[in-house]
C-alpha positions in Angstrom: 8.8 -12.7 -33.0 8.0 -9.8 -35.3 8.7 -6.7 -33.2 6.6 -4.2 -35.2 3.1 -3.5 -33.7 0.1 -4.2 -35.9 -2.1 -1.3 -36.9 -4.7 -2.3 -34.3 -2.0 -2.4 -31.6 -0.7 1.0 -32.7 -4.2 2.4 -32.5 -4.7 1.1 -29.0 -1.3 2.4 -28.0 -2.1 5.9 -29.4 -5.5 5.9 -27.9 -4.1 5.1 -24.5 -1.4 7.7 -24.9 -3.8 10.4 -25.9 -6.2 9.6 -23.1 -3.4 9.5 -20.5 -2.1 12.9 -21.6 -5.5 14.6 -21.8 -7.2 13.1 -18.8 -4.8 11.4 -16.4 -1.6 13.5 -16.5 -3.4 16.8 -15.5 -4.8 15.4 -12.3 -2.2 12.8 -11.3 -0.3 15.0 -8.9 -3.5 16.2 -7.3 -4.8 12.7 -6.9 -1.5 11.7 -5.3 -1.7 14.6 -2.8 -5.4 15.0 -2.0 -7.2 11.9 -3.3 -10.5 12.8 -5.0 -11.9 9.4 -5.5 -14.9 10.6 -7.7 -12.4 12.0 -10.2 -10.3 8.8 -10.1 -13.4 6.6 -10.6 -14.6 8.8 -13.4 -11.4 8.2 -15.3 -11.8 4.5 -14.8 -15.2 4.6 -16.3 -13.9 6.5 -19.3 -11.2 3.9 -19.8 -13.8 1.2 -19.6 -15.9 3.0 -22.3 -12.7 3.0 -24.5 -12.4 -0.8 -24.0 -9.3 -0.9 -21.7 -10.8 -3.0 -19.0 -11.0 -6.2 -21.1 -8.2 -6.0 -23.6 -7.7 -9.7 -23.8 -11.3 -10.7 -23.2 -13.6 -12.2 -25.9 -16.1 -9.8 -27.6 -19.0 -12.0 -26.4 -18.3 -10.8 -22.9 -17.9 -7.2 -24.0 -14.1 -7.4 -24.2 -11.9 -5.8 -26.9 -10.2 -9.1 -27.9 -7.1 -7.2 -28.7 -4.6 -9.5 -27.1 -1.7 -9.4 -24.6 0.7 -7.3 -26.6 -2.0 -4.5 -26.9 -2.6 -4.8 -23.2 1.1 -4.4 -22.4 1.6 -1.3 -24.6 -1.6 0.3 -23.3 -0.5 -0.3 -19.7 2.8 1.4 -20.4 1.1 4.5 -21.8 -1.4 4.8 -18.9 1.4 4.4 -16.3 3.4 7.2 -17.9 0.6 9.5 -16.6 -0.8 7.8 -13.5 0.4 4.6 -11.9 -2.6 4.4 -9.6 -4.9 4.3 -12.6 -2.6 1.8 -14.4 -2.5 -0.7 -11.5 -6.3 -0.6 -11.4 -6.6 -1.3 -15.1 -4.0 -4.1 -14.8 -5.9 -5.8 -12.0 -9.3 -5.4 -13.7 -7.9 -7.1 -16.8 -6.5 -9.9 -14.7 -9.8 -10.4 -12.9 -11.7 -10.6 -16.3 -9.1 -13.1 -17.6 -9.3 -15.4 -14.7 -13.1 -15.5 -14.8 -13.0 -16.1 -18.5 -10.4 -18.9 -18.1 -12.1 -20.9 -15.3 -15.5 -19.5 -14.6 -18.8 -21.1 -15.5 -20.8 -19.5 -18.4 -23.1 -18.0 -15.8 -20.2 -16.5 -13.9 -18.7 -15.1 -17.1 -21.9 -13.5 -18.2 -22.7 -12.1 -14.7 -19.3 -10.4 -14.0 -17.0 -9.8 -17.0 -19.3 -7.5 -19.0 -19.9 -5.4 -15.8 -16.2 -4.8 -15.4 -15.5 -4.2 -19.1 -18.4 -1.7 -19.4 -17.5 0.2 -16.2 -20.7 -0.8 -14.4 -18.2 -2.3 -11.8 -15.5 0.3 -11.3 -13.1 -2.5 -10.5 -12.6 -6.1 -9.6 -10.3 -7.3 -6.8 -7.8 -10.2 -6.5 -8.0 -11.5 -2.9 -5.1 -13.9 -2.4 -2.5 -12.3 0.0 -2.7 -12.8 3.8 -0.5 -11.6 6.7 1.1 -15.1 6.9 0.8 -15.9 3.2 2.4 -13.3 0.9 5.2 -14.8 -1.1 3.9 -18.2 0.1 0.2 -18.1 -0.9 -0.1 -21.8 -0.3 0.2 -21.0 3.4 -3.2 -19.2 3.5 -5.6 -19.8 6.4 -8.8 -18.3 5.2 -11.4 -21.1 5.0 -14.5 -21.9 3.0 -16.8 -24.5 4.6 -19.8 -26.0 2.9 -22.9 -25.1 4.9 -26.3 -26.2 3.5 -26.7 -24.9 0.0 -23.7 -22.5 0.2 -20.3 -21.7 1.7 -19.2 -19.9 4.8 -16.0 -17.8 4.4 -13.9 -16.9 7.4 -10.5 -15.2 7.6 -8.9 -12.1 6.2 -6.9 -10.9 3.3 -4.5 -7.9 3.1 -3.2 -5.5 0.4 -6.4 -5.8 -1.7 -6.3 -3.3 -4.6 -9.6 -1.5 -5.3 -11.4 -3.2 -2.4 -13.8 -0.2 -1.4 -15.2 0.2 -5.0 -14.7 -3.3 -6.4 -17.9 -4.9 -7.7 -16.6 -8.4 -7.4 -13.7 -10.2 -5.6 -11.9 -13.3 -6.7 -11.2 -15.0 -3.4 -9.0 -18.0 -2.5 -9.7 -20.1 0.6 -8.8 -23.4 2.1 -11.6 -26.0 1.4 -9.7 -29.1 2.5 -7.6 -28.6 5.6 -6.4 -32.2 5.5 -4.9 -31.9 2.0 -1.1 -31.3 1.5 -0.1 -27.7 1.5 -1.4 -25.9 -1.7 -3.7 -28.8 -2.7 -6.8 -28.0 -0.7 -7.4 -24.4 -1.9 -10.4 -23.3 -4.0 -11.3 -20.1 -5.8 -14.6 -18.2 -5.3 -16.4 -15.2 -6.8 -17.8 -12.9 -4.1 -19.8 -9.9 -4.9 -19.5 -6.6 -3.0 -22.1 -6.1 -0.3 -22.7 -9.7 0.8 -23.3 -10.2 4.5 -20.1 -10.9 6.4 -17.8 -9.3 3.9 -16.1 -6.3 5.6 -13.8 -3.8 4.0 -11.1 -3.2 6.5 -8.6 -0.4 7.0 -7.1 1.4 4.0 -3.3 1.3 4.0 -1.3 4.5 4.0 1.2 3.8 1.3 4.5 5.3 0.1 3.1 5.8 -3.4 0.2 5.0 -5.8 -2.0 7.0 -3.3 -5.1 7.2 -5.5 -5.5 3.5 -5.7 -7.1 2.1 -2.6 -5.4 -0.8 -0.9 -7.4 -2.4 2.0 -7.8 -5.3 4.3 -10.7 -7.7 3.6 -12.4 -9.5 6.5 -14.7 -12.5 6.1 -16.9 -13.0 9.2 -19.2 -16.0 8.5 -19.6 -14.6 5.0 -22.2 -16.6 3.3 -21.9 -17.1 -0.5 -24.0 -19.4 -2.7 -22.9 -22.8 -3.8 -22.3 -21.6 -7.4 -19.8 -19.0 -6.2 -17.1 -21.8 -6.5 -15.0 -21.0 -9.6 -13.4 -23.9 -11.4 -12.9 -27.2 -9.7 -13.0 -27.8 -6.0 -9.5 -27.8 -4.4 -7.9 -26.6 -7.7 -7.6 -23.0 -6.8 -3.8 -22.8 -6.1 -3.1 -23.8 -9.7 -5.4 -21.1 -10.9 -3.7 -18.4 -8.8 -0.2 -19.4 -10.0 -1.3 -19.3 -13.6 -3.1 -16.0 -13.4 -0.3 -14.3 -11.5 2.1 -15.0 -14.4 -0.1 -13.0 -16.7 -0.5 -10.2 -14.2 3.3 -9.9 -14.2 3.3 -8.7 -17.7 0.9 -5.9 -16.6 3.1 -4.8 -13.7 6.3 -4.9 -15.8 4.6 -2.7 -18.4 3.5 -0.4 -15.6 7.0 -0.1 -14.4 8.3 0.6 -17.9 5.8 3.4 -18.2 7.0 5.0 -15.0 10.7 4.7 -15.9 10.1 6.3 -19.3 8.0 9.1 -17.8 10.8 9.9 -15.3 13.6 9.8 -17.8 11.7 11.8 -20.4 11.1 14.6 -17.9 14.6 14.5 -16.5 16.2 14.5 -20.0 14.1 17.5 -21.1 15.1 19.2 -17.8 18.8 18.5 -18.5 18.6 20.3 -21.9 17.2 23.4 -20.1 19.2 23.6 -16.9 22.6 25.3 -17.0 25.5 25.0 -14.6 29.1 26.1 -15.1 28.1 28.1 -18.1 26.6 25.2 -20.1 23.5 22.9 -20.3 23.9 20.0 -17.9 23.0 17.7 -20.8 26.5 18.5 -22.1 28.2 16.8 -19.2 29.3 13.2 -19.6 27.9 12.2 -16.2 24.4 13.2 -17.3 24.8 11.7 -20.8 25.8 8.4 -19.3 22.7 8.4 -17.0 20.5 9.0 -20.0 22.3 6.3 -22.1 22.2 3.7 -19.3 18.6 4.3 -18.3 17.1 4.3 -21.8 19.1 1.2 -22.8 17.8 -0.7 -19.8 14.2 0.5 -20.4 14.4 -0.6 -24.1 15.7 -4.0 -23.0 12.8 -4.2 -20.5 10.4 -3.4 -23.4 11.7 -6.2 -25.5 11.4 -8.7 -22.6 7.8 -7.6 -22.1 7.0 -7.9 -25.7 8.5 -11.4 -25.8 6.4 -12.5 -22.8 3.3 -10.9 -24.1 3.7 -12.4 -27.6 4.3 -15.9 -26.1 1.1 -15.6 -24.0 -0.9 -14.3 -26.9 0.2 -17.1 -29.2 -0.5 -19.8 -26.6 3.1 -20.7 -25.8 4.5 -21.2 -22.3 5.3 -17.8 -20.8 5.7 -18.1 -17.0 9.5 -17.9 -17.1 9.5 -15.1 -19.6 6.9 -13.1 -17.7 9.0 -13.4 -14.5 12.1 -12.3 -16.4 10.2 -9.3 -17.9 8.6 -8.3 -14.6 11.8 -8.5 -12.6 14.0 -6.7 -15.1 11.4 -4.0 -16.1 10.6 -3.1 -12.5 14.2 -2.9 -11.4 15.1 -0.9 -14.5 12.2 1.4 -13.7 13.3 2.0 -10.1 16.9 2.8 -11.3 15.6 5.1 -14.0 13.4 7.0 -11.5 16.3 7.5 -9.1 18.5 8.6 -11.9 15.8 11.1 -12.8 15.8 12.4 -9.3 19.5 12.7 -9.3 19.5 14.6 -12.7 17.1 17.2 -11.2 19.3 17.6 -8.1 17.6 19.2 -5.2 14.5 19.9 -7.3 14.1 16.2 -7.8 13.4 15.8 -4.1 10.6 18.3 -4.1 7.0 18.0 -5.1 7.3 20.9 -7.5 8.4 18.3 -10.1 6.9 14.8 -10.8 10.0 12.7 -10.6 9.7 12.2 -6.8 6.2 10.8 -7.4 7.4 8.5 -10.1 10.1 7.2 -7.8 7.6 6.5 -5.0 5.1 4.9 -7.4 7.8 2.7 -8.9 9.0 1.3 -5.6 6.1 -1.1 -5.1 6.5 -2.6 -8.6 9.4 -4.8 -7.5 7.2 -6.1 -4.6 3.6 -6.7 -5.7 2.5 -9.4 -8.2 5.2 -11.5 -6.6 8.4 -10.0 -5.3 11.4 -9.9 -7.5 13.1 -12.4 -5.2 10.3 -14.8 -6.0 10.7 -14.1 -9.7 14.3 -15.1 -9.5 13.2 -18.4 -7.9 10.7 -19.1 -10.7 13.3 -18.2 -13.4 16.0 -20.4 -11.9 13.7 -23.3 -11.3 12.5 -23.3 -14.9 16.1 -23.1 -16.2 17.3 -25.9 -13.9 14.3 -28.1 -14.7 15.1 -28.0 -18.3 18.7 -29.0 -17.7 17.7 -32.3 -16.0 
């Protein structure tokens, strides 16, 4: 691939960077400590107005039609300032893309423009259950036909943006007699329908401003046309869309790692010990060299995966490679940054401890990095046979 960004991609990157520095960075620490959901949602609305909620969505649905590479670089810039905002933008884009890919025209027109415009602050991806995390085919939430609609029963966990999502993409078992993973369907469920209960909000290690909740379906009645795609074809949809989401999470991790190392490197040029700047010591120089090299390698993996997706090539293996490597490089970079600041790195006076907490989840959500290794190895072995 040609590695230079196009003028449009550069403009999107610069717009994301400018917005992140002006609007997100000044409030990120306060949102982490205190919350302030109105301020958080206001920034989401502003990002929607700038076109960041539908970067790979067709213009006819109010999207920016900018492509996956633009999405990746925008996610990196947003995450440099606020990971909680970045993960919401990533999920919103994924929700829009899955509806665009498999939804009916009616579903597309009803939901995508409302997310892209900011009318809906967010969309939510409701797949994970207590007994079906890395193994989503093991879900037990059911959808049973009842008259002219469906009854949903069960629960989901770790649902990003649940309290303020306008619409949920929900997976449920529709044929309990089918082999595992074959009897699952996908539904669009709007916020506020009877029987949809927003459960407890998780108290997390990081990314505090982004709400993560349980969802409960108690005889939740949804209309017949809430089914998205073909009946019993939902598992294939989930697997396909998760691959694209991994580019977003890898890009988020890259942004966090860069933010942490940029801060720590500047600090190292100002902090003196033993009569010289600590940036003059080889130990610090090697931390800088190793971290930035790994983050640059992560960027190239992400660009490759994004380019392949954008040009219609297979990208699942490449997305898993990029997500796994970028998020692990980010975690290492954040911990190097803490080490470079010494005792101050462990305090909330400086942002590197927040970056480290925010980065930790990136190797877990959107498919753990252990699952990414399974996907990568299976793809490699399959092609050897």
